PDB file of all heavy atoms in Angstrom:
ATOM      1  N   MET A   1      92.478 100.726 109.626  1.00  0.00           N
ATOM      2  CA  MET A   1      93.861 100.840 110.020  1.00  0.00           C
ATOM      3  C   MET A   1      94.569 101.923 109.193  1.00  0.00           C
ATOM      4  O   MET A   1      95.429 102.615 109.704  1.00  0.00           O
ATOM      5  CB  MET A   1      94.544  99.492 109.844  1.00  0.00           C
ATOM      6  CG  MET A   1      95.974  99.499 110.280  1.00  0.00           C
ATOM      7  SD  MET A   1      96.593  97.836 110.324  1.00  0.00           S
ATOM      8  CE  MET A   1      98.083  98.107 111.165  1.00  0.00           C
ATOM      9  N   THR A   2      94.192 102.039 107.940  1.00  0.00           N
ATOM     10  CA  THR A   2      94.805 103.043 107.067  1.00  0.00           C
ATOM     11  C   THR A   2      94.588 104.441 107.622  1.00  0.00           C
ATOM     12  O   THR A   2      95.526 105.239 107.668  1.00  0.00           O
ATOM     13  CB  THR A   2      94.224 102.944 105.641  1.00  0.00           C
ATOM     14  OG1 THR A   2      94.435 101.618 105.152  1.00  0.00           O
ATOM     15  CG2 THR A   2      94.886 103.930 104.716  1.00  0.00           C
ATOM     16  N   GLU A   3      93.376 104.720 108.043  1.00  0.00           N
ATOM     17  CA  GLU A   3      93.075 106.049 108.582  1.00  0.00           C
ATOM     18  C   GLU A   3      93.926 106.339 109.818  1.00  0.00           C
ATOM     19  O   GLU A   3      94.455 107.440 109.952  1.00  0.00           O
ATOM     20  CB  GLU A   3      91.595 106.152 108.927  1.00  0.00           C
ATOM     21  CG  GLU A   3      90.697 106.127 107.724  1.00  0.00           C
ATOM     22  CD  GLU A   3      89.227 106.159 108.095  1.00  0.00           C
ATOM     23  OE1 GLU A   3      88.896 106.259 109.291  1.00  0.00           O
ATOM     24  OE2 GLU A   3      88.409 106.080 107.173  1.00  0.00           O
ATOM     25  N   LYS A   4      94.046 105.374 110.689  1.00  0.00           N
ATOM     26  CA  LYS A   4      94.832 105.556 111.915  1.00  0.00           C
ATOM     27  C   LYS A   4      96.305 105.816 111.590  1.00  0.00           C
ATOM     28  O   LYS A   4      96.934 106.688 112.199  1.00  0.00           O
ATOM     29  CB  LYS A   4      94.723 104.330 112.820  1.00  0.00           C
ATOM     30  CG  LYS A   4      93.328 104.008 113.253  1.00  0.00           C
ATOM     31  CD  LYS A   4      92.828 104.993 114.267  1.00  0.00           C
ATOM     32  CE  LYS A   4      91.453 104.550 114.742  1.00  0.00           C
ATOM     33  NZ  LYS A   4      90.789 105.540 115.527  1.00  0.00           N
ATOM     34  N   LEU A   5      96.856 105.082 110.625  1.00  0.00           N
ATOM     35  CA  LEU A   5      98.255 105.285 110.253  1.00  0.00           C
ATOM     36  C   LEU A   5      98.474 106.641 109.580  1.00  0.00           C
ATOM     37  O   LEU A   5      99.502 107.282 109.791  1.00  0.00           O
ATOM     38  CB  LEU A   5      98.732 104.163 109.332  1.00  0.00           C
ATOM     39  CG  LEU A   5      98.999 102.826 110.006  1.00  0.00           C
ATOM     40  CD1 LEU A   5      99.320 101.756 108.960  1.00  0.00           C
ATOM     41  CD2 LEU A   5     100.131 102.940 111.006  1.00  0.00           C
ATOM     42  N   VAL A   6      97.513 107.087 108.782  1.00  0.00           N
ATOM     43  CA  VAL A   6      97.627 108.409 108.148  1.00  0.00           C
ATOM     44  C   VAL A   6      97.573 109.502 109.208  1.00  0.00           C
ATOM     45  O   VAL A   6      98.370 110.449 109.176  1.00  0.00           O
ATOM     46  CB  VAL A   6      96.535 108.611 107.072  1.00  0.00           C
ATOM     47  CG1 VAL A   6      96.479 110.059 106.620  1.00  0.00           C
ATOM     48  CG2 VAL A   6      96.778 107.698 105.888  1.00  0.00           C
ATOM     49  N   ILE A   7      96.674 109.376 110.157  1.00  0.00           N
ATOM     50  CA  ILE A   7      96.581 110.368 111.240  1.00  0.00           C
ATOM     51  C   ILE A   7      97.878 110.396 112.033  1.00  0.00           C
ATOM     52  O   ILE A   7      98.423 111.457 112.327  1.00  0.00           O
ATOM     53  CB  ILE A   7      95.378 110.066 112.158  1.00  0.00           C
ATOM     54  CG1 ILE A   7      94.074 110.307 111.412  1.00  0.00           C
ATOM     55  CG2 ILE A   7      95.437 110.911 113.422  1.00  0.00           C
ATOM     56  CD1 ILE A   7      92.841 109.790 112.140  1.00  0.00           C
ATOM     57  N   TYR A   8      98.400 109.223 112.368  1.00  0.00           N
ATOM     58  CA  TYR A   8      99.641 109.138 113.141  1.00  0.00           C
ATOM     59  C   TYR A   8     100.827 109.708 112.354  1.00  0.00           C
ATOM     60  O   TYR A   8     101.629 110.466 112.899  1.00  0.00           O
ATOM     61  CB  TYR A   8      99.916 107.674 113.518  1.00  0.00           C
ATOM     62  CG  TYR A   8     101.193 107.490 114.288  1.00  0.00           C
ATOM     63  CD1 TYR A   8     101.265 107.826 115.634  1.00  0.00           C
ATOM     64  CD2 TYR A   8     102.328 106.984 113.675  1.00  0.00           C
ATOM     65  CE1 TYR A   8     102.433 107.663 116.351  1.00  0.00           C
ATOM     66  CE2 TYR A   8     103.504 106.820 114.382  1.00  0.00           C
ATOM     67  CZ  TYR A   8     103.555 107.150 115.720  1.00  0.00           C
ATOM     68  OH  TYR A   8     104.713 106.990 116.417  1.00  0.00           O
ATOM     69  N   SER A   9     100.921 109.360 111.080  1.00  0.00           N
ATOM     70  CA  SER A   9     102.095 109.767 110.298  1.00  0.00           C
ATOM     71  C   SER A   9     102.077 111.249 109.920  1.00  0.00           C
ATOM     72  O   SER A   9     103.133 111.863 109.792  1.00  0.00           O
ATOM     73  CB  SER A   9     102.230 108.912 109.046  1.00  0.00           C
ATOM     74  OG  SER A   9     101.137 109.126 108.179  1.00  0.00           O
ATOM     75  N   THR A  10     100.888 111.822 109.737  1.00  0.00           N
ATOM     76  CA  THR A  10     100.823 113.234 109.347  1.00  0.00           C
ATOM     77  C   THR A  10     100.649 114.158 110.542  1.00  0.00           C
ATOM     78  O   THR A  10     100.936 115.347 110.438  1.00  0.00           O
ATOM     79  CB  THR A  10      99.660 113.483 108.372  1.00  0.00           C
ATOM     80  OG1 THR A  10      98.430 113.155 109.010  1.00  0.00           O
ATOM     81  CG2 THR A  10      99.826 112.700 107.091  1.00  0.00           C
ATOM     82  N   GLY A  11     100.138 113.635 111.624  1.00  0.00           N
ATOM     83  CA  GLY A  11      99.882 114.467 112.792  1.00  0.00           C
ATOM     84  C   GLY A  11      98.654 115.344 112.627  1.00  0.00           C
ATOM     85  O   GLY A  11      98.451 116.278 113.393  1.00  0.00           O
ATOM     86  N   ALA A  12      97.845 115.044 111.618  1.00  0.00           N
ATOM     87  CA  ALA A  12      96.640 115.822 111.360  1.00  0.00           C
ATOM     88  C   ALA A  12      95.457 114.890 111.185  1.00  0.00           C
ATOM     89  O   ALA A  12      95.613 113.737 110.773  1.00  0.00           O
ATOM     90  CB  ALA A  12      96.812 116.666 110.096  1.00  0.00           C
ATOM     91  N   GLY A  13      94.290 115.391 111.463  1.00  0.00           N
ATOM     92  CA  GLY A  13      93.083 114.600 111.286  1.00  0.00           C
ATOM     93  C   GLY A  13      92.741 114.413 109.815  1.00  0.00           C
ATOM     94  O   GLY A  13      93.315 115.058 108.934  1.00  0.00           O
ATOM     95  N   ILE A  14      91.802 113.528 109.574  1.00  0.00           N
ATOM     96  CA  ILE A  14      91.356 113.252 108.207  1.00  0.00           C
ATOM     97  C   ILE A  14      90.026 113.941 107.990  1.00  0.00           C
ATOM     98  O   ILE A  14      89.102 113.798 108.795  1.00  0.00           O
ATOM     99  CB  ILE A  14      91.205 111.740 107.990  1.00  0.00           C
ATOM    100  CG1 ILE A  14      92.562 111.069 108.079  1.00  0.00           C
ATOM    101  CG2 ILE A  14      90.571 111.449 106.642  1.00  0.00           C
ATOM    102  CD1 ILE A  14      92.514 109.576 107.978  1.00  0.00           C
ATOM    103  N   GLY A  15      89.936 114.676 106.900  1.00  0.00           N
ATOM    104  CA  GLY A  15      88.697 115.353 106.549  1.00  0.00           C
ATOM    105  C   GLY A  15      87.935 114.590 105.483  1.00  0.00           C
ATOM    106  O   GLY A  15      88.417 113.599 104.923  1.00  0.00           O
ATOM    107  N   PHE A  16      86.742 115.052 105.201  1.00  0.00           N
ATOM    108  CA  PHE A  16      85.898 114.417 104.196  1.00  0.00           C
ATOM    109  C   PHE A  16      86.582 114.409 102.829  1.00  0.00           C
ATOM    110  O   PHE A  16      86.466 113.454 102.070  1.00  0.00           O
ATOM    111  CB  PHE A  16      84.548 115.136 104.118  1.00  0.00           C
ATOM    112  CG  PHE A  16      83.600 114.522 103.136  1.00  0.00           C
ATOM    113  CD1 PHE A  16      82.954 113.340 103.441  1.00  0.00           C
ATOM    114  CD2 PHE A  16      83.363 115.121 101.911  1.00  0.00           C
ATOM    115  CE1 PHE A  16      82.087 112.758 102.535  1.00  0.00           C
ATOM    116  CE2 PHE A  16      82.500 114.556 101.009  1.00  0.00           C
ATOM    117  CZ  PHE A  16      81.850 113.372 101.316  1.00  0.00           C
ATOM    118  N   SER A  17      87.308 115.462 102.530  1.00  0.00           N
ATOM    119  CA  SER A  17      87.971 115.568 101.221  1.00  0.00           C
ATOM    120  C   SER A  17      89.151 114.608 101.086  1.00  0.00           C
ATOM    121  O   SER A  17      89.635 114.385  99.975  1.00  0.00           O
ATOM    122  CB  SER A  17      88.448 116.999 100.995  1.00  0.00           C
ATOM    123  OG  SER A  17      89.394 117.355 101.991  1.00  0.00           O
ATOM    124  N   ASP A  18      89.610 114.033 102.193  1.00  0.00           N
ATOM    125  CA  ASP A  18      90.720 113.078 102.152  1.00  0.00           C
ATOM    126  C   ASP A  18      90.250 111.657 101.851  1.00  0.00           C
ATOM    127  O   ASP A  18      91.071 110.776 101.622  1.00  0.00           O
ATOM    128  CB  ASP A  18      91.467 113.075 103.492  1.00  0.00           C
ATOM    129  CG  ASP A  18      92.117 114.407 103.798  1.00  0.00           C
ATOM    130  OD1 ASP A  18      92.499 115.114 102.853  1.00  0.00           O
ATOM    131  OD2 ASP A  18      92.229 114.742 104.996  1.00  0.00           O
ATOM    132  N   ARG A  19      88.967 111.430 101.850  1.00  0.00           N
ATOM    133  CA  ARG A  19      88.423 110.084 101.663  1.00  0.00           C
ATOM    134  C   ARG A  19      88.870 109.422 100.356  1.00  0.00           C
ATOM    135  O   ARG A  19      89.251 108.254 100.371  1.00  0.00           O
ATOM    136  CB  ARG A  19      86.902 110.131 101.745  1.00  0.00           C
ATOM    137  CG  ARG A  19      86.288 108.789 101.884  1.00  0.00           C
ATOM    138  CD  ARG A  19      86.417 108.329 103.332  1.00  0.00           C
ATOM    139  NE  ARG A  19      86.372 106.889 103.348  1.00  0.00           N
ATOM    140  CZ  ARG A  19      87.166 106.115 104.071  1.00  0.00           C
ATOM    141  NH1 ARG A  19      88.047 106.633 104.855  1.00  0.00           N
ATOM    142  NH2 ARG A  19      87.072 104.831 104.036  1.00  0.00           N
ATOM    143  N   PRO A  20      88.852 110.114  99.206  1.00  0.00           N
ATOM    144  CA  PRO A  20      89.316 109.468  97.967  1.00  0.00           C
ATOM    145  C   PRO A  20      90.783 109.032  98.042  1.00  0.00           C
ATOM    146  O   PRO A  20      91.141 107.977  97.513  1.00  0.00           O
ATOM    147  CB  PRO A  20      89.121 110.544  96.896  1.00  0.00           C
ATOM    148  CG  PRO A  20      88.066 111.430  97.438  1.00  0.00           C
ATOM    149  CD  PRO A  20      88.260 111.424  98.922  1.00  0.00           C
ATOM    150  N   ALA A  21      91.606 109.809  98.696  1.00  0.00           N
ATOM    151  CA  ALA A  21      93.021 109.441  98.829  1.00  0.00           C
ATOM    152  C   ALA A  21      93.171 108.205  99.712  1.00  0.00           C
ATOM    153  O   ALA A  21      93.992 107.324  99.418  1.00  0.00           O
ATOM    154  CB  ALA A  21      93.810 110.610  99.394  1.00  0.00           C
ATOM    155  N   ILE A  22      92.393 108.115 100.772  1.00  0.00           N
ATOM    156  CA  ILE A  22      92.421 106.936 101.648  1.00  0.00           C
ATOM    157  C   ILE A  22      91.979 105.706 100.857  1.00  0.00           C
ATOM    158  O   ILE A  22      92.615 104.645 100.931  1.00  0.00           O
ATOM    159  CB  ILE A  22      91.515 107.132 102.880  1.00  0.00           C
ATOM    160  CG1 ILE A  22      92.012 108.280 103.750  1.00  0.00           C
ATOM    161  CG2 ILE A  22      91.387 105.845 103.679  1.00  0.00           C
ATOM    162  CD1 ILE A  22      93.308 108.018 104.470  1.00  0.00           C
ATOM    163  N   ASP A  23      90.909 105.845 100.082  1.00  0.00           N
ATOM    164  CA  ASP A  23      90.421 104.727  99.278  1.00  0.00           C
ATOM    165  C   ASP A  23      91.462 104.289  98.254  1.00  0.00           C
ATOM    166  O   ASP A  23      91.623 103.093  97.998  1.00  0.00           O
ATOM    167  CB  ASP A  23      89.119 105.100  98.573  1.00  0.00           C
ATOM    168  CG  ASP A  23      87.962 105.284  99.550  1.00  0.00           C
ATOM    169  OD1 ASP A  23      88.050 104.761 100.681  1.00  0.00           O
ATOM    170  OD2 ASP A  23      86.973 105.950  99.169  1.00  0.00           O
ATOM    171  N   ALA A  24      92.188 105.242  97.670  1.00  0.00           N
ATOM    172  CA  ALA A  24      93.232 104.912  96.697  1.00  0.00           C
ATOM    173  C   ALA A  24      94.382 104.154  97.360  1.00  0.00           C
ATOM    174  O   ALA A  24      94.916 103.203  96.788  1.00  0.00           O
ATOM    175  CB  ALA A  24      93.743 106.183  96.030  1.00  0.00           C
ATOM    176  N   ILE A  25      94.753 104.564  98.555  1.00  0.00           N
ATOM    177  CA  ILE A  25      95.815 103.871  99.289  1.00  0.00           C
ATOM    178  C   ILE A  25      95.410 102.426  99.558  1.00  0.00           C
ATOM    179  O   ILE A  25      96.195 101.494  99.344  1.00  0.00           O
ATOM    180  CB  ILE A  25      96.137 104.601 100.608  1.00  0.00           C
ATOM    181  CG1 ILE A  25      96.796 105.937 100.329  1.00  0.00           C
ATOM    182  CG2 ILE A  25      97.027 103.743 101.501  1.00  0.00           C
ATOM    183  CD1 ILE A  25      96.908 106.846 101.542  1.00  0.00           C
ATOM    184  N   VAL A  26      94.175 102.233 100.007  1.00  0.00           N
ATOM    185  CA  VAL A  26      93.686 100.884 100.293  1.00  0.00           C
ATOM    186  C   VAL A  26      93.654 100.043  99.022  1.00  0.00           C
ATOM    187  O   VAL A  26      94.095  98.881  99.019  1.00  0.00           O
ATOM    188  CB  VAL A  26      92.290 100.941 100.949  1.00  0.00           C
ATOM    189  CG1 VAL A  26      91.675  99.558 101.060  1.00  0.00           C
ATOM    190  CG2 VAL A  26      92.369 101.593 102.311  1.00  0.00           C
ATOM    191  N   ALA A  27      93.181 100.615  97.931  1.00  0.00           N
ATOM    192  CA  ALA A  27      93.105  99.869  96.669  1.00  0.00           C
ATOM    193  C   ALA A  27      94.489  99.462  96.178  1.00  0.00           C
ATOM    194  O   ALA A  27      94.696  98.316  95.759  1.00  0.00           O
ATOM    195  CB  ALA A  27      92.387 100.715  95.614  1.00  0.00           C
ATOM    196  N   LYS A  28      95.452 100.373  96.223  1.00  0.00           N
ATOM    197  CA  LYS A  28      96.808 100.061  95.774  1.00  0.00           C
ATOM    198  C   LYS A  28      97.448  99.000  96.656  1.00  0.00           C
ATOM    199  O   LYS A  28      98.169  98.134  96.165  1.00  0.00           O
ATOM    200  CB  LYS A  28      97.673 101.317  95.761  1.00  0.00           C
ATOM    201  CG  LYS A  28      97.327 102.284  94.653  1.00  0.00           C
ATOM    202  CD  LYS A  28      98.224 103.502  94.721  1.00  0.00           C
ATOM    203  CE  LYS A  28      97.848 104.543  93.700  1.00  0.00           C
ATOM    204  NZ  LYS A  28      98.687 105.746  93.810  1.00  0.00           N
ATOM    205  N   THR A  29      97.176  99.067  97.945  1.00  0.00           N
ATOM    206  CA  THR A  29      97.721  98.073  98.873  1.00  0.00           C
ATOM    207  C   THR A  29      97.139  96.696  98.572  1.00  0.00           C
ATOM    208  O   THR A  29      97.868  95.705  98.544  1.00  0.00           O
ATOM    209  CB  THR A  29      97.425  98.475 100.324  1.00  0.00           C
ATOM    210  OG1 THR A  29      98.003  99.758 100.573  1.00  0.00           O
ATOM    211  CG2 THR A  29      98.003  97.471 101.306  1.00  0.00           C
ATOM    212  N   GLU A  30      95.849  96.631  98.328  1.00  0.00           N
ATOM    213  CA  GLU A  30      95.217  95.352  98.014  1.00  0.00           C
ATOM    214  C   GLU A  30      95.705  94.790  96.691  1.00  0.00           C
ATOM    215  O   GLU A  30      95.860  93.583  96.553  1.00  0.00           O
ATOM    216  CB  GLU A  30      93.699  95.512  98.003  1.00  0.00           C
ATOM    217  CG  GLU A  30      93.116  95.710  99.383  1.00  0.00           C
ATOM    218  CD  GLU A  30      91.617  95.963  99.368  1.00  0.00           C
ATOM    219  OE1 GLU A  30      91.033  96.128  98.276  1.00  0.00           O
ATOM    220  OE2 GLU A  30      91.040  95.999 100.462  1.00  0.00           O
ATOM    221  N   GLU A  31      95.951  95.668  95.689  1.00  0.00           N
ATOM    222  CA  GLU A  31      96.471  95.220  94.396  1.00  0.00           C
ATOM    223  C   GLU A  31      97.825  94.523  94.539  1.00  0.00           C
ATOM    224  O   GLU A  31      98.136  93.614  93.789  1.00  0.00           O
ATOM    225  CB  GLU A  31      96.639  96.405  93.440  1.00  0.00           C
ATOM    226  CG  GLU A  31      95.371  96.947  92.865  1.00  0.00           C
ATOM    227  CD  GLU A  31      95.622  98.193  92.027  1.00  0.00           C
ATOM    228  OE1 GLU A  31      96.794  98.547  91.787  1.00  0.00           O
ATOM    229  OE2 GLU A  31      94.637  98.817  91.612  1.00  0.00           O
ATOM    230  N   GLN A  32      98.601  94.980  95.502  1.00  0.00           N
ATOM    231  CA  GLN A  32      99.943  94.446  95.696  1.00  0.00           C
ATOM    232  C   GLN A  32      99.978  93.300  96.701  1.00  0.00           C
ATOM    233  O   GLN A  32     101.044  92.896  97.143  1.00  0.00           O
ATOM    234  CB  GLN A  32     100.883  95.562  96.135  1.00  0.00           C
ATOM    235  CG  GLN A  32     101.038  96.643  95.090  1.00  0.00           C
ATOM    236  CD  GLN A  32     101.943  97.759  95.560  1.00  0.00           C
ATOM    237  OE1 GLN A  32     102.759  97.582  96.447  1.00  0.00           O
ATOM    238  NE2 GLN A  32     101.788  98.920  94.946  1.00  0.00           N
ATOM    239  N   GLY A  33      98.819  92.797  97.086  1.00  0.00           N
ATOM    240  CA  GLY A  33      98.756  91.644  97.968  1.00  0.00           C
ATOM    241  C   GLY A  33      98.597  91.977  99.433  1.00  0.00           C
ATOM    242  O   GLY A  33      98.633  91.099 100.284  1.00  0.00           O
ATOM    243  N   GLY A  34      98.440  93.235  99.756  1.00  0.00           N
ATOM    244  CA  GLY A  34      98.241  93.632 101.145  1.00  0.00           C
ATOM    245  C   GLY A  34      99.523  93.590 101.943  1.00  0.00           C
ATOM    246  O   GLY A  34     100.617  93.511 101.400  1.00  0.00           O
ATOM    247  N   GLY A  35      99.409  93.652 103.220  1.00  0.00           N
ATOM    248  CA  GLY A  35     100.568  93.642 104.098  1.00  0.00           C
ATOM    249  C   GLY A  35     100.855  95.008 104.672  1.00  0.00           C
ATOM    250  O   GLY A  35     100.583  96.037 104.048  1.00  0.00           O
ATOM    251  N   LEU A  36     101.379  94.991 105.872  1.00  0.00           N
ATOM    252  CA  LEU A  36     101.657  96.242 106.574  1.00  0.00           C
ATOM    253  C   LEU A  36     102.753  97.048 105.889  1.00  0.00           C
ATOM    254  O   LEU A  36     102.653  98.270 105.771  1.00  0.00           O
ATOM    255  CB  LEU A  36     102.034  95.958 108.028  1.00  0.00           C
ATOM    256  CG  LEU A  36     102.254  97.171 108.918  1.00  0.00           C
ATOM    257  CD1 LEU A  36     100.999  98.030 108.968  1.00  0.00           C
ATOM    258  CD2 LEU A  36     102.661  96.746 110.307  1.00  0.00           C
ATOM    259  N   ARG A  37     103.798  96.387 105.423  1.00  0.00           N
ATOM    260  CA  ARG A  37     104.882  97.096 104.741  1.00  0.00           C
ATOM    261  C   ARG A  37     104.369  97.825 103.500  1.00  0.00           C
ATOM    262  O   ARG A  37     104.694  98.988 103.269  1.00  0.00           O
ATOM    263  CB  ARG A  37     105.980  96.122 104.338  1.00  0.00           C
ATOM    264  CG  ARG A  37     107.109  96.817 103.582  1.00  0.00           C
ATOM    265  CD  ARG A  37     108.136  95.841 103.133  1.00  0.00           C
ATOM    266  NE  ARG A  37     108.862  95.381 104.315  1.00  0.00           N
ATOM    267  CZ  ARG A  37     109.914  94.591 104.256  1.00  0.00           C
ATOM    268  NH1 ARG A  37     110.346  94.144 103.109  1.00  0.00           N
ATOM    269  NH2 ARG A  37     110.527  94.237 105.361  1.00  0.00           N
ATOM    270  N   THR A  38     103.550  97.152 102.718  1.00  0.00           N
ATOM    271  CA  THR A  38     102.976  97.762 101.524  1.00  0.00           C
ATOM    272  C   THR A  38     102.093  98.937 101.889  1.00  0.00           C
ATOM    273  O   THR A  38     102.136  99.986 101.237  1.00  0.00           O
ATOM    274  CB  THR A  38     102.171  96.720 100.730  1.00  0.00           C
ATOM    275  OG1 THR A  38     103.013  95.601 100.453  1.00  0.00           O
ATOM    276  CG2 THR A  38     101.657  97.289  99.426  1.00  0.00           C
ATOM    277  N   LEU A  39     101.297  98.792 102.926  1.00  0.00           N
ATOM    278  CA  LEU A  39     100.419  99.876 103.380  1.00  0.00           C
ATOM    279  C   LEU A  39     101.235 101.101 103.783  1.00  0.00           C
ATOM    280  O   LEU A  39     100.928 102.225 103.367  1.00  0.00           O
ATOM    281  CB  LEU A  39      99.548  99.406 104.541  1.00  0.00           C
ATOM    282  CG  LEU A  39      98.623 100.447 105.165  1.00  0.00           C
ATOM    283  CD1 LEU A  39      97.653 101.005 104.138  1.00  0.00           C
ATOM    284  CD2 LEU A  39      97.874  99.840 106.341  1.00  0.00           C
ATOM    285  N   VAL A  40     102.284 100.898 104.546  1.00  0.00           N
ATOM    286  CA  VAL A  40     103.134 102.026 104.975  1.00  0.00           C
ATOM    287  C   VAL A  40     103.790 102.684 103.768  1.00  0.00           C
ATOM    288  O   VAL A  40     103.842 103.915 103.668  1.00  0.00           O
ATOM    289  CB  VAL A  40     104.181 101.560 106.011  1.00  0.00           C
ATOM    290  CG1 VAL A  40     105.190 102.653 106.287  1.00  0.00           C
ATOM    291  CG2 VAL A  40     103.497 101.128 107.298  1.00  0.00           C
ATOM    292  N   GLN A  41     104.270 101.893 102.816  1.00  0.00           N
ATOM    293  CA  GLN A  41     104.884 102.460 101.619  1.00  0.00           C
ATOM    294  C   GLN A  41     103.889 103.287 100.811  1.00  0.00           C
ATOM    295  O   GLN A  41     104.223 104.367 100.318  1.00  0.00           O
ATOM    296  CB  GLN A  41     105.476 101.351 100.750  1.00  0.00           C
ATOM    297  CG  GLN A  41     106.702 100.722 101.341  1.00  0.00           C
ATOM    298  CD  GLN A  41     107.174  99.501 100.568  1.00  0.00           C
ATOM    299  OE1 GLN A  41     106.460  98.940  99.750  1.00  0.00           O
ATOM    300  NE2 GLN A  41     108.400  99.098 100.836  1.00  0.00           N
ATOM    301  N   GLU A  42     102.673 102.800 100.685  1.00  0.00           N
ATOM    302  CA  GLU A  42     101.651 103.540  99.943  1.00  0.00           C
ATOM    303  C   GLU A  42     101.269 104.830 100.656  1.00  0.00           C
ATOM    304  O   GLU A  42     101.042 105.855 100.013  1.00  0.00           O
ATOM    305  CB  GLU A  42     100.409 102.669  99.711  1.00  0.00           C
ATOM    306  CG  GLU A  42     100.624 101.552  98.724  1.00  0.00           C
ATOM    307  CD  GLU A  42     101.024 102.031  97.342  1.00  0.00           C
ATOM    308  OE1 GLU A  42     100.567 103.100  96.889  1.00  0.00           O
ATOM    309  OE2 GLU A  42     101.820 101.326  96.698  1.00  0.00           O
ATOM    310  N   ILE A  43     101.218 104.810 101.975  1.00  0.00           N
ATOM    311  CA  ILE A  43     100.918 106.031 102.727  1.00  0.00           C
ATOM    312  C   ILE A  43     102.010 107.065 102.521  1.00  0.00           C
ATOM    313  O   ILE A  43     101.736 108.241 102.266  1.00  0.00           O
ATOM    314  CB  ILE A  43     100.725 105.719 104.223  1.00  0.00           C
ATOM    315  CG1 ILE A  43      99.416 104.953 104.436  1.00  0.00           C
ATOM    316  CG2 ILE A  43     100.733 107.000 105.062  1.00  0.00           C
ATOM    317  CD1 ILE A  43      99.217 104.424 105.834  1.00  0.00           C
ATOM    318  N   VAL A  44     103.266 106.653 102.602  1.00  0.00           N
ATOM    319  CA  VAL A  44     104.386 107.586 102.451  1.00  0.00           C
ATOM    320  C   VAL A  44     104.428 108.171 101.042  1.00  0.00           C
ATOM    321  O   VAL A  44     104.800 109.334 100.854  1.00  0.00           O
ATOM    322  CB  VAL A  44     105.716 106.884 102.804  1.00  0.00           C
ATOM    323  CG1 VAL A  44     106.904 107.739 102.445  1.00  0.00           C
ATOM    324  CG2 VAL A  44     105.746 106.532 104.282  1.00  0.00           C
ATOM    325  N   GLN A  45     104.023 107.407 100.047  1.00  0.00           N
ATOM    326  CA  GLN A  45     104.027 107.883  98.666  1.00  0.00           C
ATOM    327  C   GLN A  45     102.791 108.702  98.315  1.00  0.00           C
ATOM    328  O   GLN A  45     102.749 109.323  97.257  1.00  0.00           O
ATOM    329  CB  GLN A  45     104.132 106.694  97.713  1.00  0.00           C
ATOM    330  CG  GLN A  45     105.443 105.974  97.811  1.00  0.00           C
ATOM    331  CD  GLN A  45     105.474 104.693  97.016  1.00  0.00           C
ATOM    332  OE1 GLN A  45     104.504 104.341  96.338  1.00  0.00           O
ATOM    333  NE2 GLN A  45     106.587 103.988  97.077  1.00  0.00           N
ATOM    334  N   SER A  46     101.806 108.739  99.195  1.00  0.00           N
ATOM    335  CA  SER A  46     100.545 109.419  98.894  1.00  0.00           C
ATOM    336  C   SER A  46     100.664 110.933  99.038  1.00  0.00           C
ATOM    337  O   SER A  46     101.495 111.436  99.789  1.00  0.00           O
ATOM    338  CB  SER A  46      99.454 108.916  99.832  1.00  0.00           C
ATOM    339  OG  SER A  46      99.637 109.435 101.125  1.00  0.00           O
ATOM    340  N   PRO A  47      99.795 111.654  98.338  1.00  0.00           N
ATOM    341  CA  PRO A  47      99.767 113.112  98.489  1.00  0.00           C
ATOM    342  C   PRO A  47      99.369 113.551  99.898  1.00  0.00           C
ATOM    343  O   PRO A  47      99.797 114.619 100.345  1.00  0.00           O
ATOM    344  CB  PRO A  47      98.685 113.554  97.492  1.00  0.00           C
ATOM    345  CG  PRO A  47      98.486 112.421  96.562  1.00  0.00           C
ATOM    346  CD  PRO A  47      98.897 111.187  97.286  1.00  0.00           C
ATOM    347  N   LEU A  48      98.610 112.739 100.602  1.00  0.00           N
ATOM    348  CA  LEU A  48      98.236 113.077 101.974  1.00  0.00           C
ATOM    349  C   LEU A  48      99.475 113.240 102.846  1.00  0.00           C
ATOM    350  O   LEU A  48      99.594 114.184 103.631  1.00  0.00           O
ATOM    351  CB  LEU A  48      97.366 111.983 102.590  1.00  0.00           C
ATOM    352  CG  LEU A  48      95.926 111.906 102.169  1.00  0.00           C
ATOM    353  CD1 LEU A  48      95.247 110.708 102.839  1.00  0.00           C
ATOM    354  CD2 LEU A  48      95.193 113.169 102.517  1.00  0.00           C
ATOM    355  N   PHE A  49     100.383 112.311 102.742  1.00  0.00           N
ATOM    356  CA  PHE A  49     101.594 112.336 103.560  1.00  0.00           C
ATOM    357  C   PHE A  49     102.560 113.432 103.103  1.00  0.00           C
ATOM    358  O   PHE A  49     103.139 114.136 103.906  1.00  0.00           O
ATOM    359  CB  PHE A  49     102.291 110.980 103.493  1.00  0.00           C
ATOM    360  CG  PHE A  49     103.525 110.888 104.346  1.00  0.00           C
ATOM    361  CD1 PHE A  49     103.426 110.643 105.700  1.00  0.00           C
ATOM    362  CD2 PHE A  49     104.793 111.058 103.812  1.00  0.00           C
ATOM    363  CE1 PHE A  49     104.556 110.556 106.507  1.00  0.00           C
ATOM    364  CE2 PHE A  49     105.914 110.969 104.593  1.00  0.00           C
ATOM    365  CZ  PHE A  49     105.799 110.717 105.946  1.00  0.00           C
ATOM    366  N   GLN A  50     102.685 113.591 101.807  1.00  0.00           N
ATOM    367  CA  GLN A  50     103.670 114.530 101.274  1.00  0.00           C
ATOM    368  C   GLN A  50     103.229 115.983 101.348  1.00  0.00           C
ATOM    369  O   GLN A  50     104.068 116.882 101.295  1.00  0.00           O
ATOM    370  CB  GLN A  50     104.006 114.154  99.839  1.00  0.00           C
ATOM    371  CG  GLN A  50     104.702 112.807  99.781  1.00  0.00           C
ATOM    372  CD  GLN A  50     105.064 112.392  98.375  1.00  0.00           C
ATOM    373  OE1 GLN A  50     104.884 113.136  97.431  1.00  0.00           O
ATOM    374  NE2 GLN A  50     105.580 111.183  98.240  1.00  0.00           N
ATOM    375  N   SER A  51     101.926 116.232 101.492  1.00  0.00           N
ATOM    376  CA  SER A  51     101.458 117.613 101.484  1.00  0.00           C
ATOM    377  C   SER A  51     101.043 118.144 102.852  1.00  0.00           C
ATOM    378  O   SER A  51     100.770 119.325 102.984  1.00  0.00           O
ATOM    379  CB  SER A  51     100.293 117.767 100.518  1.00  0.00           C
ATOM    380  OG  SER A  51      99.175 117.043 100.970  1.00  0.00           O
ATOM    381  N   LYS A  52     100.949 117.294 103.855  1.00  0.00           N
ATOM    382  CA  LYS A  52     100.524 117.777 105.178  1.00  0.00           C
ATOM    383  C   LYS A  52     101.701 118.014 106.066  1.00  0.00           C
ATOM    384  O   LYS A  52     102.722 117.540 106.015  1.00  0.00           O
ATOM    385  CB  LYS A  52      99.582 116.775 105.844  1.00  0.00           C
ATOM    386  CG  LYS A  52      98.216 116.834 105.247  1.00  0.00           C
ATOM    387  CD  LYS A  52      97.241 116.079 106.106  1.00  0.00           C
ATOM    388  CE  LYS A  52      95.853 116.217 105.527  1.00  0.00           C
ATOM    389  NZ  LYS A  52      94.856 115.635 106.343  1.00  0.00           N
TER     390      LYS A  52
END
């Protein structure tokens, strides 16, 4: 689901080099108890979202 939301929010595909950032988003979301709101917040705060 994280990959789909990143693709939707950035309007760009995910490359192999984006994999560590996706894994970091998932890890941070799980640390905070999961949830869609937390996932969206982590995506917006990620370098993937801010740099694409």
